[in-house]
N, C-alpha and C positions, 0 to 999 in steps of 0.2 A: 444536834449537839455541836453544831459549828456556827460561828459567827461569820456572816457572809464575806466580810472584807479580810478574814483571817484564814479561811479554808483554802488549801491548794486543791483545785478541782481536778478530778481524775481524767477527765476527757482530754485535757491538754497534754496528757502523757501517752495517750494510746498509741499513736503511730510510732513514736520513738520507742516505746516499750516493746512493741511487737516486732519491729523491723530490725532492731539492733541486737545481735547475738553477743558481740564481744564488748560493746560499750553500753550495755543496758542500764548501768547505774549512773551514767552521766546524763543529768536531766536538763532538758531545754527550757530555761527560764522564760523565754518569749512564749513558748506554747503554754506554759503554766499560767502566765499572767494574762494570756488571751482568753483563757477558759471562762465561761460564764454560767455554767449550770452545775448543780451539785449531785447529780445522779445520772446513772446510765442504766439501760435495760439489757439484761442478758437473755437472749432467746436461744433456747436449746432445741435443736432439731435432731432427734435421734431415732433411727429406725422408723421414719415416717411420722413420728409424733412430735407435735410442737408444744412447747411450754413457754409462754410469753409473759407470765406474770411474776417473774423473778427480778426484783429491782435491786441493784447493787449501788449503795451510796458510795460517795467518795471514800468514806470509811464507815465500816459497820459500827453502829452503836454498841456499847458493851452488852446491851440487853438483847441484841438481835441475833442471837445464836440460831434460833429457829429458821431463819432465812437460809442458813447454809446447810444444815444437816437434813438427811432424809428420814423423816419421823416414821415412815412406813417400814423401813428396813433397818432401823437402829434399835438399840435397847438401852435401858437405864444401867449405868455403872457408877456406883457412888465413889469409887476410887478416882474417878476423873476430876472430882471437885477439890478445890483448895480448902483443906480443913479449917473450920472456924477457929480452932485454938491457935492457928498461925497468927491471928490478929495481934496477939500480944507481942509479937516480933517487930511489929511495924511502929517504930517510934519516931522516925523522921518523916517530914512531910512528903518527900519523894517516894518513900515506901508506901505511905498511906494513899497517895494519889494512884499509884500503880495498882495497889490492892483494891481500890475502889472500882477500878475497871474490871479486874479479875472477878471480884464477887458479883459484879453485874452479869458477866457472862455465865457464871455459875447459877445465878438466879434464874435466868432464861432457861437454861438446861433443866432445872428443877420443875419449872412450869411446863415445859414442853412434855415431860414425862409424869406430870400431875403428881409431884411430890410436894403437896401443899404444906404440910406441917414443917418439913425441913426448910421450905422456902421462906417461912416466917422467920426463922433463925437468920437466914442470910439477909433478909430485910433489915433486921436489927444491926447486923454487922455493917452494912452499907451506911445506915444512918449514923452509926458511931464513927465511922471513918470520916464521913462528911462533917460531922460535928468537930472531930479532931483537927480537921483542916480549916476550921473556922467558918465553914459554910453554914449560914443561919438555917434553922429547922424548916422555915417555910419554903426554902428552895428545894428541899427533899420531901416533896409531898406524896410520900409513900406510907400508908398506914396499914396496920393489920386489919382494920375494918374493911378497907377497900379490897385488900387481898381476899378476904373471906367472901365479900359481897360478889366478887367477879371470879370466884374460883373455877368456874366452869367455862369462862370466857377468856382464853389466853390472849386473844387479840386486844382486849380492853386492858388487861393487866400490862401487857407489853407497851401499849400506848402510854399508860400512866407512868411507867418506869422510864420510858424514853423521854418524856417530858421532864422528869426529874433530873436525868443526866444532862439534858440540854440546859436546864437551869443552873446546874452545878458548873458546867463548862463556861457558860456566860458569866457567872459570878467570878470564876478564877481569871478569865480573860480581862474583864473589866477592872480587876485589881492588879493588872500587870503580872499575873502569875501564869503566863502562857506555858511555861515549862511543866507546871503541874497539870494543866489541862491536856498537854500532849501525853504525859505519863498516864493519865486516865484512859486515853484512847489506846495507848500501847498495851496497857494491861489487859484491856478488853479484847483487843485484837489477838493477842498471843493466846489467851485463854480459849477464845473461840476456835482458833486454828488447832490448838492442841486437842480440844474435844472432837473436832471434826475428823482430824486424821486418825484418831483412835477409834472412832465410830465407823470409819469407812470399811465397807465389805465389797467384795467383787462377785459378779459384775454390777456396777452401778454408774452408768455413764453420766447421769445428771449430777450426782454428787461429786464425781471426779471433775466434771466441768466447773462446778461451783467452787471447789477447792482451788483448782489451778488458776481460776480467773482472779483469785484473791491477790495475784501478783500485782495487779493494778492498784488495789488498796494499799498494798505494801509499799509500792513506789511512792504513793501519796504520803503515807505515814513517814517514810524516810525524809521527805521534803520538809514535813513539819519539824522533825527532829533537827534537821540541818539549820532551821531558822533559830535554833537556840544554842549557839556555838559556845556559850559561856557555862553551859551545864555539862560537867564532866560525865555524869551518869548517862545522859542522853547520847554522848559521843560513844560510850562503850556499847550501848544498845544499838547505835547506828551502825557500828562496825560489824556486829553480829547479823543484823538485819540485812546488811549488804550481801553477806555471804548467802543468806537465805534467799534473797532475790535471784541470785545466780542459779540456785537449785530450782526455783520456779521457772526460770527461763528454760533450763534444761528440759524439764518435763513438758512445758508447752511446745518447745521445738520438736520434741519426739512425737507427741501425740496430736497436736493441733496445728501443725505447720500448714496443712493443706485445707483444713476445715474451718479455720478461723477467718471471719469476714467482719471488718469494722466499717460502720457507716457513721461518719462524723456529722453528717447532716441530721439524721434521725436519732443520733446518739444511742446507737445499739451496737452490741457485740453479738454476732451469731455464730454458734458452733453448729455446723451442719454436717451430719454423718448419717450414712444409710445403714449403719450397723452398730451393735454395741461396741463400745470402745474397750479393748482388752487392756485395761490398766489393773494390775494386780496390787494387793496391799503391799507386797514386797517392794514394788516400784516407788511407793511412798516412804520407804524406810529411811532414806537419807533426809527427806523433808521432815519426817517425824522426829528423827534424831536431833536435828538443828532446832526445831521448835521446842522440843522438850528441854534442850539445854538452856535456851533463853527463858523458858518458863521457870525452870528450877532457879535461875539467877533472880527472877522476879519474886518468887514466893518464899524463898529461904533467906 
């Protein structure tokens, strides 16, 4: 979902983001510009078990919620979705772009928990929003037939939807609408994080690691927002996300200060612990509260 010369790659932020406690929001442009790869690998080593197949892109696609949550220990909760009747509120292009990201994350959530019929309705909402933004139908190659054809293959469904979001992103950027492209990412990221923190249960070291590691994608998102200084709405979101980044820093410093290893050569972040991390749902309350506030600003 990113154009190569447009994306701020997260690996250029890693050392700065991990080592600075008081100045974590001051971003080093030289490190950003020097970055050359669009993904990093998160290796979780907890209680002697190693999970190496978790790839974190510079920013999660709106459709990539399944990467973050623990499907084995989570449950379906329809109240976490942005209701479809909210779509009538989104009359401005900025609202529609952000909602496009939000509904993409919701669609992924519905697929993860095999809510096929409701997912079709969210398909329709996504196509409507794309059409309202002037994105040609061929750029949103998501059809009910494809959804039904691959209903039991979530990886294929996610791949199809990811390609559609990439095409939408490319279309907006090529037409000098970078601010709308950033808002799509913003909506998807916030909705994904909102779902993840509400699904988190204790103990679950891997999901906790995945959630807290999203501080890096948040730092990247902030950089994208700052590249659009003329958009007042992005400035509002940027201020709130800055505060959220500080909360991510606090959680990381408490729980991962000794277990975090960054390898800039191999492009990996390793969380290495010999025991389950004692992170209670209550410790996520401040994070959850801030994410919820931003999400309410987006969807209402």
